[in-house]
Each structure stands twice: as structure tokens, then as C-alpha cells.
N, C-alpha and C positions, 0 to 999 in steps of 0.2 A: 507277493512273489511266489505264489503257488507252491506251498509246502516248505518254503525256506524263509522263516521269519527271524531267525537268529543264527549266530555262529554255531550254536549247539545243534540246530536243525541241519546246517550245512555239514557239520562234522559227521553226524549220524548218516546222512544221505551219502556222503563220500565213502563211508565204510561199506555201503551196499550198492555202489554205483554199477550199473550194467556194463559188461565188458564187450558189448557188441562192437565189432569192427577192429578189435585188438587181437593180434596173433596169440594163440594159446600159450606159447612160451613166455609171453610178456604180461599176461593178465594179472598174475599175482604180484610180480615186482612193480608193475606200473600202478596198481591199486595201492600197494603199500606206500609207494613214493608219494602219491597224491594225498593219501590220508595223513602222512607225516607232514607234508607241506601245509595242509589245512590246520592240523594240530598246532603247528608252530605259529600260524597266524592267530589262532585262538589264544595261545599262551601270551602273545604280544598284544592282545586286545585290539587287533586291527579292526577298523570299522567294517561291517558286513558289506556295504557297497564297494569298499575298496578291495576286499577279498574277491568279490564277484568280478570286478573289473579286471583284476590281475589274472584270474582264470580265463575270462573271455579273451583278453588281449594276448594271451600266451606267455605272460610273464612267469606264471607258475611252472609251466612246462619247460620254459627255457632255464629257469633256476635249477630245476631237477636235472635237466640235461647237462648243464655246466658242472654241477656237482658230480655227476656220473663220469664225465669225460676227464676230469682232473687226474684221477688215478690211472686211467688208461693212457694218458699222455706221459705220465711219470714212470710207468712200468718199464724197467730196464730191459725186460725180455719181451715186451709187448710190441704191437705194430709200429708205434711211433719211433721205437729204437731202431727199426729196420727201414724207416722211411727214406725214400730217395728224393723227397720233396726238397726243392731249393728255390730261392728267390729268382723270379723271372721265368721259371719253368712254364707255369700257367696253362698247361694243356687241360688241367681239371677245370679251368675257367672258360673253356669252350663249351657252351651250354647246349645240351641235347634237347630236341623237340622245341616247342614254342614256349615252354614254361620256365625252364631253367632251375626249378626247385620250388618246393612248398615252404613258405615262411609265414610267420604269425603277424598280427597287426603291430605288435611292439617292434618286431624286427623290421617290418616294412617301413614304419615311421623313422626308425633309427637310420636305416639305409638311405632313405630319401633325404633326411636332414644332412647326412654326410656328403651326399653327391650333389645336392642342389647348388652349392657354391661353384661347381664345375660346369655349370650350364654353358653349352655351346662349345666347350673345349673338345679336342680330339679324344676319343675313348677307345676302349678295347675293340670295338667294331671296325676301327681303322687298321687294326692288325689283321683280324680275320672276322668275317661278317657275323659269326655266331658267338664270338667272344663276349664275356660279360662287360658291359659298359663301365664297370668300376675300374677296369684295368687302365693303366697308362700304356698307350700303344707302343711306346718306345722301350720302356724298361720292363713292361709286362708285370709291374708290381701293382698290387691292389691299393687303390687310393681311398678305400673305405675299410681298411683292414680292421680297425678297432670296432667297427660297426657290422662286421660280417656276421651273417646268420649261422645257426647251428650246423646247417648242412655243409657250409664251408669250413667251419672249425673242426668238423668230425671227419673230413675226407683225408684219407691217407693212401700212399702208394709206395710199394717197394720196388717198383719198376717203371721208370720214365717211359720206356717204349710201350708199356701197356697203356699208360695214360694217353699217349699219342694215338694209339690204335682206337681206343674208346672214343676219343675226340673225333675221329674219322668215321665213327659208327660201327666199328668192328669190336665185338665183345672180346675181352682179354682178362686173364687172371692177374692178380697182384695189386689191384686198386679197388677202393671202395670206402664206405663210411664205417666208423667205429660203432660199437654197440650203443653208445650213448645217444646216437641219432635215432635209432629205432625206439629206444625208451622214451625219448622226447616226443616222438610222434604218437606213441601209445598213450602217454599222459595227456597229450593234447586231445586225443580222441576221447579219453575218459572225461576230460574237462567239458567237452561238447556234450557227452551223455549226461553229465551231472547237471548242466545248465539247460537241458532240453525243456522247452516250455517257458523258460525265463528270458533267455537271450541267445542269439546265435554266436557261435565261436567261428569267426571268419579266418580264412587263410588266403594267401596272395601268391602271385607269380613273382619269383625273384627277378627274372629277366625284365619283366614289364615294369616293375618298380624302378629298377636301375635305369632302364632306357628312358622312362618318363622323367626322372629327375634330371638326367643329362640334357634331355630335349626341352627342358624348361616348364614342365607341368607343375602345377601346384600340388600340394600334398593331397587335397581333396580330389583333384582330377586323377592323380596317380592311383590312389586307393580305389576309386570307382572303376577305373579301367583294368586294374590288376586283380580285382577280387574274384576269387574262385566261385564256381558253382558248388552246391552242397556235396557232390560226390567226389570232388577232387581229393579231399583228405582221405576218404575211403580208398581211392585208387592208389594213392601214395603209400598208405599203410600196407595195402595188398602187395605192392611191389617190394616193400621191405620184407614182408613175410616170406615172399618167394626167395629172397636172398638168404634169410635165416634157415630155410629148409635145405638150401644147398650147402 
């Protein structure tokens, strides 16, 4: 495995992992979070192959993101306390571009599993063409809520009108992702850097996974069709870095 023969090797390499592709403000916190995750795996004597798989599939990044988002959601003076989000609003589920969001292999499999039983049923695209297929077109509620990726969990808005404007393609203030999302992407990037030369850390299109599941694709077909090129994660991190600078 080219330099990683044991958990101790992995732990040492994680402490020095290159931060290429990670915004400067997140380099130190992302590296600390990744090292802490690997250290916990070592303390629990997790098999090396399992640790590598969790890093590759994005489970490590997701676990770190969920840990980071919990206090942000609980903060009585934070963005979630000012959120205007309500069941059925769903303007945030009108997906921009062709991608709809960057998700990991773990998230892609979980989302596909949740939506596959809905094969052939009406979906969000019957409400409006660019809506996430996970939506019920009548209630506009997410039918894969428990399986929703980090990008969905972290999105907050203090202004419904802003969400509607963004859905129509007009930039507006008052809506966006919590900081846990940028940390999650940064850790995913570090995971990719850590495993360079060992295995590729894939990412996928949220909208393509969701539409494939509703349209009856198998998991293998959906993953093949939705898999990103190598620069997609870089581009998504760059977009988040631009948001941080603002």
C-alpha cells in the first residue's frame, strides 16, 4: 500500500498530509479533525483496510461534519435559531446547474437505497423540473430525509424570499450552508490527499444519484453515471472558499 503498512503509518502520514486544495482558513482545523478521527480508529484497533475504506468512501469526512454541525444547530444565537426553514418550503431543493451538489460514495449509496423503493412514482420534478427527485411533488417534503447528505443537512436560510430568488438563479443574501459543510469538504479533500497513490476518493452528483434511483437504475448504474471527474471536488472546495472570503 505504498508507505502505509499499518495504522501507525497511517497516523503518521495523516499528521503531515498535504493541504493542497484546502482553503487556508481550514487547513489547520481540517487536519486536526482528520488526525483525531484516525487516532480514534487506532485506539479502537480498527482494521487498517476498514479505516482506509471509511476514508475513501467519505465516512470519516461525514462523521467529522456531523460532529461539527451539532453545536451549530444547537446554538441559540446561531443561524439555525434564525432559520425561516419550514416543512414544504423546498426552494432549497431546486437544484442549481446539472450537479445539484457534491456527495460522497457513502452518501450516494444511502440516498440510492432510500429512493429505490419509490421507482416510477411522481417526484419533485413533477413540481418543477429542477427540483430534487427526493421530494414528494404534492407535499414538497423530502422522502429521503434521514438519508439526506451533508449539503442538505447544513443548508440554512433566514429569508424564504432569498431562497426563492436563488432557486430562480438570482444571488441573494440570507441563505447558505453552515461552516460544518466547508469543514466536511476540506476533510474529504485531505482524505483524498492522504490516500493518493493508494486509492481514489470518489465524489458524485446528488441530482444524478437521486434521479437514477427514481428512474429505476441499479446502484452500480447510478454510481457509474453520477461519478465525478477528478476536478469536481476541487471546484466545489473553491466555491466554498469564495463564500468564506465573503
